C-alpha positions as CSV (number, residue, x, y, z in Angstrom):
1,X,130.5,134.2,142.5
2,X,128.8,135.3,139.3
3,X,130.3,133.6,136.2
4,X,130.9,135.4,133.0
5,X,130.0,134.0,129.5
6,X,133.7,133.3,129.0
7,X,133.8,131.3,132.3
8,X,130.8,129.2,131.2
9,X,132.3,128.5,127.8
10,X,135.6,127.5,129.3
11,X,133.8,125.2,131.7
12,X,131.8,123.7,128.9
13,X,134.8,123.0,126.8
14,X,136.7,121.5,129.7
15,X,133.9,119.0,130.4
16,X,133.4,117.7,126.8
17,X,135.3,116.1,124.0
18,X,136.1,118.1,120.8
19,X,137.3,117.1,117.4
20,X,138.4,119.3,114.5
21,X,136.8,119.1,111.1
22,X,139.1,116.5,109.7
23,X,138.7,114.2,112.7
24,X,134.9,114.8,112.5
25,X,134.9,113.7,108.8
26,X,136.6,110.5,109.8
27,X,133.9,109.8,112.3
28,X,131.2,110.6,109.7
29,X,132.8,108.0,107.4
30,X,132.5,105.5,110.3
31,X,128.7,106.2,110.5
32,X,128.7,108.5,113.6
33,X,125.5,110.6,113.7
34,X,126.0,114.4,113.2
35,X,123.6,116.9,114.7
36,X,123.4,120.5,113.4
37,X,122.4,122.8,116.2
38,X,122.2,126.0,114.2
39,X,119.0,127.9,113.5
40,X,116.8,127.0,110.6
41,X,118.0,130.1,108.6
42,X,121.6,128.9,108.9
43,X,120.7,125.3,108.0
44,X,119.1,126.5,104.8
45,X,122.4,128.0,103.7
46,X,124.1,124.6,103.7
47,X,124.8,121.6,106.0
48,X,127.0,118.5,106.3
49,X,125.5,115.6,104.3
50,X,123.6,113.2,106.5
51,X,123.3,115.6,109.5
52,X,120.2,115.8,111.6
53,X,118.9,119.3,112.2
54,X,117.9,120.1,115.8
55,X,118.2,123.7,116.6
56,X,120.0,124.5,119.9
57,X,116.8,126.2,121.2
58,X,114.9,122.9,120.8
59,X,117.7,120.5,121.7
60,X,116.5,119.3,125.1
61,X,112.9,118.9,123.7
62,X,113.7,117.0,120.5
63,X,117.0,115.2,120.8
64,X,115.7,112.0,122.4
65,X,113.2,111.6,119.6
66,X,116.0,112.2,117.0
67,X,118.6,110.0,118.8
68,X,117.0,107.6,121.3
69,X,120.2,105.7,122.0
70,X,122.0,107.5,124.7
71,X,125.2,105.5,124.2
72,X,125.5,106.3,120.6
73,X,128.4,108.7,119.7
74,X,127.1,112.1,118.4
75,X,129.0,114.9,116.8
76,X,127.4,118.3,117.2
77,X,128.3,121.3,115.2
78,X,127.2,124.9,114.9
79,X,128.7,127.9,112.9
80,X,131.9,128.3,114.9
81,X,132.0,125.7,117.6
82,X,130.5,127.7,120.6
83,X,126.9,126.6,120.6
84,X,127.9,123.0,119.8
85,X,130.1,123.1,122.9
86,X,127.2,124.1,125.1
87,X,125.0,121.6,123.3
88,X,127.5,118.8,124.0
89,X,127.5,119.7,127.7
90,X,123.7,119.7,127.7
91,X,123.6,116.2,126.1
92,X,126.0,114.9,128.7
93,X,123.7,116.1,131.4
94,X,120.9,114.3,129.6
95,X,122.9,111.1,129.7
96,X,124.6,111.1,126.3
97,X,128.0,109.9,127.3
98,X,129.6,110.2,123.8
99,X,128.5,113.7,122.8
100,X,131.3,115.5,120.9
101,X,131.6,119.1,119.7
102,X,133.2,119.9,116.4
103,X,135.6,122.9,117.0
104,X,135.5,125.6,114.4
105,X,132.0,124.6,113.4
106,X,130.6,124.6,109.9
107,X,132.9,127.4,108.9
108,X,136.0,125.3,109.5
109,X,134.3,122.3,107.7
110,X,133.9,124.3,104.5
111,X,137.3,125.9,104.8
112,X,138.8,122.4,104.9
113,X,137.1,121.7,101.6
114,X,134.9,118.9,103.0
115,X,131.6,118.1,101.4
116,X,128.4,120.0,102.2
117,X,125.1,120.5,100.5
118,X,122.2,123.0,100.4
119,X,118.8,121.7,101.4
120,X,115.7,122.1,99.3
121,X,114.1,125.2,100.7
122,X,110.4,125.2,101.2
123,X,108.4,128.3,100.3
124,X,106.9,130.4,103.0
125,X,103.5,129.0,102.0
126,X,104.8,125.4,102.3
127,X,106.5,126.1,105.6
128,X,103.1,127.2,106.9
129,X,101.1,124.3,105.4
130,X,103.5,121.6,106.6
131,X,104.5,123.3,109.8
132,X,103.4,120.4,112.0
133,X,105.6,118.0,110.0
134,X,108.5,120.4,110.2
135,X,108.4,120.2,114.0
136,X,108.9,116.4,113.9
137,X,112.6,115.4,113.8
138,X,111.8,112.3,111.8
139,X,110.3,114.4,109.1
140,X,111.5,118.0,109.3
141,X,112.4,120.0,106.2
142,X,114.4,117.2,104.6
143,X,111.6,114.7,105.0
144,X,108.9,117.1,103.8
145,X,111.1,117.9,100.7
146,X,111.4,114.1,100.1
147,X,107.6,113.8,100.3
148,X,107.1,116.6,97.8
149,X,109.5,114.8,95.4
150,X,107.8,111.4,95.9
151,X,105.4,109.6,93.5
152,X,102.7,107.2,94.8
153,X,100.3,105.2,92.7
154,X,96.8,104.5,94.1
155,X,95.2,101.6,92.4
156,X,91.5,102.4,92.9
157,X,89.8,105.6,93.9
158,X,87.2,103.8,96.0
159,X,86.7,103.0,99.7
160,X,90.4,102.4,100.4
161,X,91.9,104.8,97.9
162,X,89.7,107.8,99.0
163,X,90.9,108.3,102.5
164,X,94.5,107.4,101.6
165,X,94.5,109.9,98.7
166,X,93.2,112.7,100.9
167,X,95.8,112.2,103.6
168,X,98.7,111.6,101.2
169,X,97.8,114.8,99.4
170,X,97.4,116.6,102.7
171,X,100.9,115.3,103.8
172,X,102.4,116.8,100.6
173,X,103.2,113.7,98.5
174,X,104.1,115.6,95.4
175,X,102.7,113.2,92.7
176,X,99.7,111.0,93.1
177,X,98.8,108.6,90.2
178,X,95.3,107.3,90.3
179,X,94.1,104.4,88.2
180,X,90.4,103.7,88.0
181,X,88.1,103.2,85.0
182,X,84.8,103.5,86.9
183,X,82.4,106.4,87.3
184,X,80.9,107.7,90.6
185,X,77.7,106.0,91.6
186,X,75.5,107.1,94.4
187,X,76.1,103.8,96.2
188,X,79.8,104.7,96.4
189,X,79.2,107.8,98.6
190,X,78.7,105.8,101.8
191,X,82.5,105.2,102.0
192,X,84.3,106.7,99.0
193,X,84.8,110.2,100.4
194,X,86.8,111.6,97.5
195,X,83.5,111.9,95.6
196,X,80.4,114.0,96.1
197,X,76.7,113.8,95.2
198,X,77.0,116.4,92.4
199,X,79.6,114.2,90.7
200,X,77.5,111.1,90.3
201,X,78.1,109.8,86.8
202,X,81.5,111.6,86.6
203,X,84.7,109.7,86.0
204,X,86.3,108.7,89.3
205,X,89.8,109.8,88.3
206,X,88.5,113.3,87.4
207,X,86.4,113.5,90.6
208,X,89.5,112.5,92.6
209,X,91.7,115.1,90.8
210,X,89.3,117.9,91.7
211,X,89.1,117.0,95.3
212,X,92.9,116.5,95.7
213,X,93.9,119.7,94.0
214,X,91.3,121.7,95.9
215,X,92.9,120.3,99.1
216,X,96.5,120.9,98.2
217,X,97.7,122.6,95.0
218,X,101.2,121.3,95.6
219,X,100.1,117.9,94.5
220,X,100.2,116.8,90.8
221,X,97.5,114.2,90.0
222,X,98.2,111.8,87.1
223,X,94.9,110.1,86.1
224,X,95.0,106.6,84.6
225,X,91.5,106.0,83.3
226,X,91.9,102.4,82.3
227,X,91.7,98.9,83.7
228,X,95.0,97.5,85.1
229,X,95.8,94.5,82.8
230,X,98.8,92.5,81.8
231,X,99.5,94.7,78.7
232,X,99.7,98.0,80.7
233,X,100.7,97.2,84.2
234,X,104.5,97.7,83.7
235,X,103.9,101.0,81.9
236,X,101.6,102.3,84.6
237,X,103.6,101.5,87.7
238,X,106.9,102.6,86.2
239,X,108.5,105.5,88.0
240,X,106.4,105.3,91.2
241,X,108.1,105.1,94.6
242,X,105.3,103.2,96.3
243,X,101.9,101.7,95.3
244,X,98.8,101.7,97.4
245,X,96.7,98.7,96.6
246,X,92.9,99.4,96.8
247,X,91.9,96.9,94.1
248,X,88.7,94.9,94.3
249,X,89.6,91.7,92.5
250,X,92.1,88.9,93.1
251,X,93.1,88.8,89.5
252,X,94.3,92.5,89.7
253,X,96.1,91.8,93.0
254,X,98.1,89.0,91.6
255,X,98.9,91.0,88.5
256,X,100.0,94.0,90.5
257,X,102.0,91.9,92.9
258,X,104.0,90.2,90.1
259,X,104.8,93.5,88.3
260,X,105.7,95.4,91.5
261,X,108.1,92.6,92.6
262,X,109.8,92.7,89.2
263,X,110.0,96.5,89.3
264,X,111.2,96.5,93.0
265,X,108.3,98.8,94.1
266,X,106.8,98.4,97.6
267,X,103.0,97.7,97.7
268,X,100.8,98.6,100.7
269,X,97.9,96.2,100.5
270,X,94.6,96.3,102.3
271,X,91.2,94.7,101.9
272,X,87.9,94.8,103.8
273,X,84.9,92.5,104.4
274,X,81.8,93.8,106.2
275,X,83.2,94.7,109.7
276,X,86.7,93.4,109.1
277,X,89.9,94.6,107.4
278,X,93.4,93.4,106.8
279,X,96.6,95.2,106.0
280,X,100.2,94.4,105.1
281,X,103.1,95.9,103.2
282,X,105.0,94.0,100.5
283,X,108.6,95.2,100.1
284,X,110.3,93.1,97.4
285,X,112.7,90.6,98.9
286,X,112.5,92.1,102.4
287,X,109.4,90.1,103.2
288,X,106.7,88.0,101.6
289,X,104.8,89.0,98.5
290,X,101.1,88.6,97.8
291,X,101.6,85.1,96.3
292,X,103.4,84.1,99.5
293,X,100.4,85.2,101.5
294,X,97.8,83.8,99.1
295,X,99.3,81.0,96.9
296,X,95.8,80.6,95.4
297,X,92.7,82.7,95.4
298,X,89.6,81.7,97.3
299,X,86.5,80.4,95.6
300,X,84.0,83.2,94.8
301,X,81.6,82.1,97.5
302,X,84.2,82.8,100.2
303,X,85.0,86.3,98.9
304,X,81.9,88.1,97.8
305,X,82.2,91.7,96.8
306,X,80.8,94.5,99.0
307,X,77.9,94.9,96.6
308,X,76.9,91.4,97.7
309,X,78.2,91.1,101.3
310,X,78.1,94.8,102.3
311,X,80.7,96.8,104.3
312,X,80.5,99.2,107.2
313,X,81.5,102.5,105.5
314,X,84.0,103.4,108.2
315,X,86.0,100.2,107.9
316,X,87.7,101.0,104.5
317,X,88.3,104.5,105.9
318,X,90.2,103.1,108.8
319,X,92.2,100.6,106.6
320,X,92.8,103.3,104.0
321,X,94.3,105.6,106.6
322,X,96.5,102.8,107.9
323,X,97.7,102.3,104.3
324,X,98.5,106.0,104.0
325,X,100.5,105.7,107.2
326,X,102.5,102.8,105.8
327,X,103.2,104.6,102.6
328,X,104.5,107.6,104.5
329,X,106.8,105.4,106.5
330,X,108.1,103.8,103.3
331,X,108.7,107.1,101.6
332,X,110.5,108.7,104.6
333,X,112.4,105.5,105.7
334,X,111.1,105.8,109.3
335,X,109.5,103.4,111.7
336,X,108.8,99.7,111.2
337,X,106.7,98.8,108.3
338,X,104.2,95.8,108.2
339,X,106.5,93.9,105.9
340,X,106.3,90.3,107.1
341,X,103.3,91.1,109.3
342,X,99.5,90.9,108.6
343,X,97.3,93.2,110.6
344,X,93.7,92.1,111.1
345,X,91.1,94.6,112.3
346,X,87.7,93.8,113.8
347,X,85.5,96.9,113.9
348,X,82.8,95.3,116.1
349,X,85.3,94.4,118.9
350,X,87.7,97.3,118.1
351,X,90.5,94.8,118.1
352,X,93.7,94.4,116.1
353,X,95.3,91.0,115.7
354,X,98.8,90.6,114.1
355,X,100.1,87.5,112.3
356,X,103.7,87.0,111.4
357,X,104.3,86.2,107.7
358,X,107.3,84.7,106.0
359,X,108.5,84.4,102.4
360,X,107.7,81.2,100.6
361,X,111.1,79.8,99.5
362,X,109.4,78.3,96.5
363,X,107.3,81.4,95.6
364,X,107.1,81.7,91.8
365,X,107.5,85.4,92.0
366,X,109.8,86.5,94.9
367,X,111.9,83.4,95.7
368,X,115.6,83.5,95.0
369,X,115.1,81.1,92.1
370,X,112.4,83.3,90.6
371,X,114.5,86.4,91.0
372,X,117.5,84.8,89.3
373,X,115.3,83.6,86.5
374,X,113.9,87.0,86.0
375,X,117.5,88.5,85.9
376,X,118.4,85.9,83.2
377,X,115.4,87.0,81.2
378,X,113.6,83.6,81.3
379,X,111.1,84.0,84.1
380,X,107.9,82.0,83.4
381,X,104.6,83.7,82.5
382,X,102.4,83.5,85.6
383,X,98.6,83.0,85.6
384,X,96.8,85.7,87.4
385,X,94.4,83.0,88.7
386,X,96.4,79.9,89.8
387,X,93.8,77.2,90.4
388,X,95.8,74.0,90.6
389,X,95.7,73.9,94.5
390,X,93.2,74.5,97.2
391,X,93.0,77.9,98.7
392,X,95.1,78.5,101.9
393,X,96.5,81.5,103.7
394,X,100.2,80.9,103.4
395,X,103.2,82.4,105.2
396,X,101.9,82.3,108.7
397,X,104.8,82.4,111.2
398,X,103.3,79.6,113.3
399,X,103.5,77.2,110.4
400,X,100.9,75.6,108.3
401,X,97.9,77.3,106.9
402,X,95.4,79.6,108.6
403,X,92.2,78.4,107.0
404,X,90.4,81.1,104.9
405,X,90.1,84.9,105.3
406,X,87.6,86.3,102.8
407,X,88.7,89.4,101.0
408,X,86.3,91.7,99.3
409,X,86.2,94.9,97.3
410,X,86.4,98.1,99.2
């Protein structure tokens, strides 16, 4: 017997659980995930704070990426409670045992005086430019808007900073600060892809600005044509959401680390040496900092710069892109960062090796004692080059030191 629309709706409602707006708000306060199954045009007119947007037409395709836990309770809502009822029935068929529909939908939510908000609406041009991001539930319109509002500082416009800057700009990170006091040299062009032959002799920050703005006019470039030193580091890093470390000296790395920990800003660090690279993310107090990893710098003969030791041009490209990936995860709050892990890359073998890192409980920068001292205003002044102990790689999860890993400029 053919079933009418009313029959199908009645069967759907009989097979699912429903709550009214007040009951749904109580579940929201308990941390239950909300999914808005309306169309994008409806979502743009307002939504329940914290809700995930998965349009009903894409529900079967996208829900498992948005909510991988099939046992987690989920409250679905639409405009009036009809589409969400069918959506809850669909989720049950997909194995979501705790899918709940909100009766009355968003209209009843607003009528009850419950909180709602309007999203940042992307322009038509932005919707087209970032369309592939908008299809990903973990990014979507909300995530793309967050990227456009984010500020990232790139320390260095060289081999690491070049690919990272290009992809962060392409991704729509709204503000990119670039600090570099050097000029473009022809020897840079083998790996520093922000720059071009006709810009040899030009300031790197200016060359970088031209390339980035030609790629994406949404991005504001803030040039810092100066050397990062103790007297300006706090001023320069202030206000940024994340820092991408493409520095080429240990002194600058220690300086940047100490200031970033004090400011609570995550730093994504990478370095390269010939055919090798390494990468980690330093999130203050969630994992080790640079001084935990390298309590002391290596002697110069163990860490020659690329102008002495050389570097395969593609290696900083690979590591810079991995840095950009880490920065995007930090900004969007998605995935698992490399905090507490050191990723080693061997280009000749095409192999990645991962080491587990841990915080040094006696670290002069990020230990609990150091943090308390800083909050009291009596933190000690640290030397950028501590030399009172032999060089070791600290923080390895298997205990002890790991010998020496040369780092070099990119």
